C-alpha positions in Angstrom: 14.1 -9.2 0.3 11.6 -11.3 -1.5 10.9 -9.5 -4.8 7.2 -9.9 -4.2 7.4 -7.9 -1.0 7.8 -4.2 -0.6 9.4 -2.4 2.4 6.4 -1.9 4.7 5.9 -4.3 7.6 6.6 -7.4 5.6 3.1 -7.3 3.9 3.3 -9.1 0.6 2.2 -6.9 -2.3 3.2 -8.3 -5.7 4.9 -6.0 -8.2 2.0 -6.2 -10.7 -0.4 -4.9 -8.1 1.9 -1.9 -7.3 2.3 -1.2 -11.0 -1.4 -1.3 -11.6 -1.9 1.2 -8.8 0.8 3.5 -10.2 -0.6 3.4 -13.7 -4.2 3.7 -12.4 -3.4 6.9 -10.5 -1.0 8.6 -12.8 -1.6 7.3 -16.3 -5.2 6.3 -16.7 -7.2 9.2 -18.4 -4.1 11.4 -18.5 -3.1 10.5 -22.1 0.6 9.8 -21.2 3.1 7.1 -21.2 5.7 6.8 -18.5 9.4 6.2 -19.0 10.6 2.8 -18.0 13.4 4.6 -16.0 11.0 6.5 -13.8 8.8 3.4 -13.2 11.9 1.6 -12.0 12.7 4.5 -9.7 9.3 4.4 -8.0 9.4 0.6 -7.7 12.9 0.7 -6.2 11.6 3.0 -3.4 8.8 0.4 -2.8 11.4 -2.3 -2.3 11.1 -4.0 -5.7 14.3 -4.6 -7.6 15.0 -3.8 -11.2 14.9 -7.4 -12.3 11.6 -8.2 -10.7 10.1 -4.9 -12.1 11.3 -5.6 -15.7 10.1 -9.2 -15.6 6.6 -8.0 -14.4 6.4 -5.3 -17.0 7.3 -7.9 -19.7 4.4 -10.1 -18.5 2.0 -7.1 -18.5 3.0 -6.3 -22.1 2.5 -9.9 -23.1 -1.0 -9.9 -21.5 -1.7 -6.7 -23.4 -2.1 -4.5 -20.3 0.7 -2.2 -21.3 2.4 -1.2 -24.6 5.7 0.3 -25.3 6.8 3.4 -27.3 10.3 4.7 -27.9 11.6 8.2 -28.1 15.2 8.2 -29.1 16.9 5.7 -26.7 14.3 5.9 -24.1 11.4 3.4 -23.7 8.0 4.5 -22.5 5.1 2.5 -21.2 1.4 3.3 -21.9 -1.9 1.6 -21.3 -3.6 -0.6 -23.9 -7.4 -0.5 -24.3 -7.5 -3.7 -22.4 -5.3 -2.2 -19.6 -7.6 0.8 -19.4 -10.6 -1.5 -19.1 -9.0 -3.5 -16.2 -8.0 -0.3 -14.4 -11.4 1.3 -14.8 -13.0 -1.8 -13.3 -10.6 -1.6 -10.4 -11.2 2.1 -10.0 -14.9 1.3 -9.6 -14.2 -1.1 -6.8 -11.8 1.4 -5.2 -14.4 4.1 -5.1 -17.3 1.9 -4.0 -18.3 1.2 -0.3 -17.1 -1.9 1.5 -20.5 -2.6 3.1 -24.0 -2.6 1.7 -26.3 -0.4 3.9 -29.4 -0.9 1.8 -29.8 -4.7 1.6 -33.3 -6.0 0.6 -32.7 -9.4 2.2 -32.4 -11.2 -1.1 -29.6 -13.3 -2.4 -28.3 -14.2 -5.9 -27.7 -17.9 -6.3 -25.6 -19.4 -9.0 -25.3 -23.0 -9.7 -23.0 -24.5 -12.4 -21.5 -27.7 -13.6 -18.4 -27.4 -15.8 -17.1 -30.5 -17.6 -13.9 -31.9 -16.2 -12.2 -31.4 -19.6 -12.7 -27.6 -19.1 -10.9 -27.4 -15.7 -9.1 -24.2 -16.6 -12.4 -22.5 -17.5 -13.8 -23.7 -14.1 -10.9 -22.1 -12.3 -11.2 -18.9 -14.3 -15.0 -18.7 -13.5 -14.3 -19.2 -9.7 -11.7 -16.4 -9.8 -14.2 -14.1 -11.6 -17.0 -15.0 -9.2 -14.9 -14.1 -6.2 -14.1 -10.7 -7.8 -17.9 -10.2 -8.3 -18.5 -10.8 -4.6 -19.8 -14.5 -4.8 -18.8 -17.1 -2.2 -19.0 -20.9 -2.4 -21.8 -22.2 -0.2 -22.0 -25.8 -1.4 -20.4 -27.8 -4.2 -21.5 -26.0 -7.4 -23.6 -23.4 -5.6 -22.3 -19.9 -5.2 -24.1 -17.0 -3.4 -24.0 -13.2 -3.4 -25.9 -10.8 -1.2 -26.2 -8.4 -4.0 -28.0 -8.4 -7.4 -25.2 -9.4 -9.7 -25.3 -9.8 -13.4 -22.9 -12.8 -14.0 -23.9 -13.3 -17.6 -20.8 -11.4 -19.0 -18.4 -13.6 -17.0 -20.2 -16.7 -18.1 -20.5 -15.7 -21.7 -16.8 -14.8 -21.9 -16.0 -18.3 -20.9 -18.8 -19.8 -23.0 -20.4 -21.3 -19.9 -23.9 -19.9 -20.1 -25.4 -23.3 -21.0 -23.7 -24.8 -17.9 -25.2 -22.4 -15.3 -28.4 -21.3 -13.8 -29.0 -18.2 -11.7 -31.8 -17.3 -9.1 -32.9 -14.5 -6.8 -34.1 -15.8 -3.4 -34.6 -15.1 0.3 -33.6 -17.2 3.2 -36.6 -19.2 4.5 -37.6 -21.0 7.7 -34.5 -22.1 9.7 -31.9 -20.8 7.3 -30.0 -18.0 9.0 -28.5 -15.4 6.7 -25.7 -14.6 9.2 -24.7 -18.3 9.2 -24.7 -18.3 5.4 -22.3 -15.4 5.3 -20.0 -17.2 7.7 -20.0 -20.3 5.7 -19.5 -18.7 2.2 -16.8 -16.3 3.2 -13.9 -16.3 5.6 -14.9 -13.2 7.6 -12.1 -13.6 10.1 -9.4 -13.4 7.5 -11.1 -10.3 6.0 -11.4 -8.7 9.4 -7.7 -9.4 10.1 -6.7 -7.8 6.9 -8.6 -4.6 7.6 -7.2 -4.5 11.1 -3.7 -4.8 9.9 -4.3 -2.0 7.3 -5.5 0.3 10.1 -2.5 -0.5 12.3 -0.1 0.1 9.5 -1.4 3.3 8.1 -2.8 5.2 11.1 0.6 6.7 11.9 1.7 9.6 9.5 4.7 8.9 7.5 4.5 5.2 8.0 7.3 3.2 6.4 9.5 6.2 5.6 8.3 6.4 2.1 7.9 9.5 0.0 4.4 10.7 -0.8 4.3 9.2 -4.3 5.5 5.7 -3.1 3.2 5.9 -0.1 0.2 6.7 -2.3 1.0 3.8 -4.6 1.5 1.4 -1.7 -1.7 2.4 0.1 -3.8 2.0 -3.1 -2.2 -1.3 -3.9 -2.9 -2.7 -0.4 -6.5 -1.5 -0.6 -6.9 -3.2 -3.9 -5.8 -6.5 -2.4 -8.2 -6.1 0.5 -11.3 -5.2 -1.6 -10.5 -7.9 -4.2 -11.4 -10.5 -1.5 -14.2 -8.6 0.1 -17.8 -9.5 -1.1 -19.1 -6.2 0.4 -21.7 -7.8 2.5 -24.6 -6.0 4.2 -23.9 -4.7 7.7 -26.7 -7.0 9.0 -24.6 -10.0 8.0 -21.3 -8.8 9.5 -20.0 -9.0 13.1 -20.4 -5.8 15.2 -17.8 -3.2 14.9 -16.8 -4.6 11.5 -13.2 -3.2 10.9 -13.8 -2.7 7.2 -15.8 0.4 8.0 -12.9 2.0 10.0 -10.4 0.9 7.3 -12.4 2.4 4.6 -12.6 5.7 6.4 -8.8 5.7 6.9 -8.2 4.8 3.2 -10.5 7.7 2.0 -8.6 10.1 4.3 -5.2 8.9 3.2 -6.2 9.1 -0.5 -7.3 12.6 0.0 -4.3 13.7 2.0 -1.8 12.1 -0.3 -3.3 13.3 -3.6 -1.7 16.8 -3.8 1.8 16.1 -2.4 2.0 12.8 -4.4 1.0 14.6 -7.6 3.7 17.3 -7.0 6.3 14.6 -6.5 5.1 12.8 -9.6 5.5 15.9 -11.6 9.2 16.2 -10.5 10.0 12.5 -10.8 8.0 10.8 -13.5 9.3 11.3 -17.1 6.5 11.0 -19.6 5.4 11.6 -23.2 2.0 12.3 -24.7 0.6 8.9 -25.6 -0.7 9.0 -29.1 
C-alpha cells in the first residue's frame, strides 16, 4: 500500500493530515503529550506503516509543529505554540459552514505582482490565498466572495508593497455565477463532496475502530474544506453536494465523539505536557 494512502476506498490522505487530525482532536487544549508508541498504533490501523509515520513525525518536529519529551525510555509528542496555532486555525475551518447564506453581493479583489526573483514567496502567497478562499480569475488578479483581510498573509511574506486590494460588485454584463465557475473548479469540489457522502453514509465504513474512524473522517473533511472557498449559495449549482456532506460530517462527528474518546482513553498513552 502506498504510505500516503490509508485503508478506506483508496482515497489518498497523507500521514501528516491524519496526524494533524489526531492531535487536533485528542491533544489540542488537553495539556497532554502522546506516546510515540500509541501514535504508531493508531496510524497502523489507518493503513500507515511505522516508517512513514516516523518520517512524517520527524518532519513535523523540524517544522516546529510538534516537540518531544522523554519519560524513562518512552518518547512522547506534544504540540508547540506554532502547532497549536495551526490546529486552531484548522479547527475554525472545521467548525465553520461550507456555504455563505448571507452574501451581500460584493467581492474582494486582490491584485499583485511579485518579482521573479521571489518565486518561492509567490508560490507561498498563492497557497495561502487558496486557504483563505481566493481563486485566480486573471493573471495577477484573485477574487473572493467574502470580506477577507489578506494583510497578515501579505505582511508575513513582506509583500504588502506589491499588492492592492479592493471591494467591488459585479457590473453590467459581468455574471457572478460565471466568475465563480472561472475562478474555482466547482466540478472537482462537488465530486469530492459526493465521494465523501458515498463513503461515510454507511455505518462502520472501512471496518475501522471508532478512534481511527474519527481521525479519518476529520482528516478527509480537512482536505475537502481546504480547497473550498465557501461560496454563497447564489453562486453554486442547485443541490450543491457540499450541504449534504456538511450535514453528514456534523452527524458523524457527534456520533463518534463519545465512543472514540472511550477508545482513546484505553489506547492512548500520555503524560501531562508541562
